[in-house]
C-alpha positions as CSV (number, residue, x, y, z in Angstrom):
1,M,-12.8,-18.3,89.7
2,L,-9.9,-19.6,91.7
3,L,-11.6,-18.8,95.0
4,F,-14.9,-20.5,94.1
5,P,-14.0,-24.0,95.4
6,Q,-12.8,-22.7,98.7
7,M,-15.8,-20.4,99.0
8,K,-18.2,-23.3,98.5
9,R,-16.4,-25.4,101.2
10,L,-16.4,-22.4,103.6
11,E,-20.1,-21.7,103.0
12,A,-20.9,-25.3,103.8
13,R,-18.8,-25.4,106.9
14,F,-19.8,-21.9,108.2
15,P,-23.4,-21.3,107.0
16,D,-23.8,-18.4,109.4
17,R,-20.8,-16.6,107.8
18,G,-19.5,-15.5,111.2
19,P,-16.0,-14.3,112.2
20,E,-14.3,-17.7,111.6
21,F,-15.8,-17.8,108.0
22,E,-14.3,-14.3,107.4
23,K,-10.9,-15.3,108.8
24,Q,-10.8,-18.4,106.7
25,L,-12.0,-16.6,103.6
26,L,-9.2,-14.1,104.1
27,E,-6.7,-16.9,104.3
28,A,-8.1,-18.5,101.1
29,R,-7.8,-15.2,99.3
30,K,-4.2,-14.8,100.4
31,A,-3.4,-18.4,99.2
32,V,-5.1,-17.8,95.8
33,L,-3.1,-14.5,95.4
34,Q,0.1,-16.3,96.3
35,E,-0.6,-19.0,93.8
36,L,-1.1,-16.5,91.0
37,I,2.1,-14.6,92.0
38,D,4.1,-17.9,92.0
39,R,2.6,-18.9,88.7
40,E,3.4,-15.6,87.1
41,E,7.0,-15.7,88.5
42,T,7.5,-19.2,87.1
43,L,6.2,-18.2,83.6
44,S,8.2,-15.0,83.4
45,R,11.6,-16.3,84.5
46,P,14.3,-15.4,82.1
47,N,16.1,-18.3,80.3
48,V,13.3,-20.8,81.1
49,A,12.2,-22.7,78.1
50,P,8.4,-22.9,77.8
51,I,6.8,-26.3,77.8
52,K,4.2,-27.0,75.1
53,I,0.9,-28.2,76.7
54,D,-1.1,-30.7,74.7
55,P,-4.6,-29.2,73.9
56,K,-6.1,-32.4,75.2
57,A,-4.5,-31.8,78.6
58,I,-6.1,-28.3,78.6
59,D,-9.5,-29.8,77.7
60,E,-9.1,-32.2,80.6
61,E,-8.2,-29.4,83.0
62,V,-11.3,-27.5,82.0
63,Q,-13.5,-30.5,82.3
64,R,-11.9,-31.3,85.7
65,E,-12.8,-27.7,86.8
66,V,-16.4,-28.1,85.7
67,R,-16.7,-31.6,87.3
68,E,-15.1,-30.7,90.6
69,N,-16.3,-27.2,91.2
70,Y,-19.6,-26.8,89.3
71,D,-21.1,-30.2,89.9
72,G,-20.4,-31.2,86.2
73,S,-22.8,-28.4,85.1
74,Q,-21.6,-26.6,82.0
75,D,-24.4,-24.0,82.7
76,Q,-23.1,-23.2,86.1
77,F,-19.5,-23.0,84.7
78,D,-20.7,-20.6,81.9
79,A,-22.5,-18.5,84.5
80,A,-19.4,-18.3,86.6
81,L,-17.4,-17.3,83.5
82,R,-19.9,-14.5,82.8
83,R,-19.7,-13.3,86.4
84,H,-16.0,-13.0,86.1
85,R,-16.2,-11.5,82.6
86,M,-14.2,-14.3,81.2
87,T,-14.7,-16.3,78.0
88,R,-14.2,-20.0,77.6
89,E,-11.1,-19.3,75.5
90,G,-9.8,-17.0,78.2
91,F,-10.3,-19.7,80.8
92,R,-8.5,-22.2,78.5
93,R,-5.5,-19.8,78.4
94,F,-5.7,-19.5,82.1
95,A,-5.7,-23.3,82.4
96,E,-2.8,-23.6,80.0
97,D,-0.8,-21.2,82.1
98,K,-1.5,-23.2,85.2
99,L,-0.4,-26.4,83.5
100,Q,2.6,-24.9,82.0
101,A,3.8,-23.4,85.3
102,A,3.3,-26.8,87.0
103,A,5.3,-28.5,84.3
104,I,8.1,-26.0,84.5
105,Q,8.2,-26.4,88.3
106,A,8.2,-30.2,88.0
107,R,11.0,-30.1,85.4
108,E,13.1,-27.8,87.7
109,A,12.4,-30.1,90.8
110,N,13.6,-33.1,88.8
111,K,16.9,-31.3,87.9
112,K,17.8,-31.0,91.6
């Protein structure tokens, strides 16, 4: 699901899916993987107090994802969830982790 926005942009930019498409897709995959690694490292650091994320913020993140990456279509979003064998609740947990990692990183940046 993280790669979907980049994939859409690349398909629009390179409709023939030639070598440059493949090169940029590989770079996008690497960036997504690094994002996931960084997020997991942030969330699993010892002695880092978790930050409670407001459920409304999670709802807003889910809606932002639907609006920006699925043209506002709940049906397209649900189809993507099914393709990735993910439930809405699973995606909400994923969004919460994303928001929590960002909040922890911001808190740490402000301490410097």
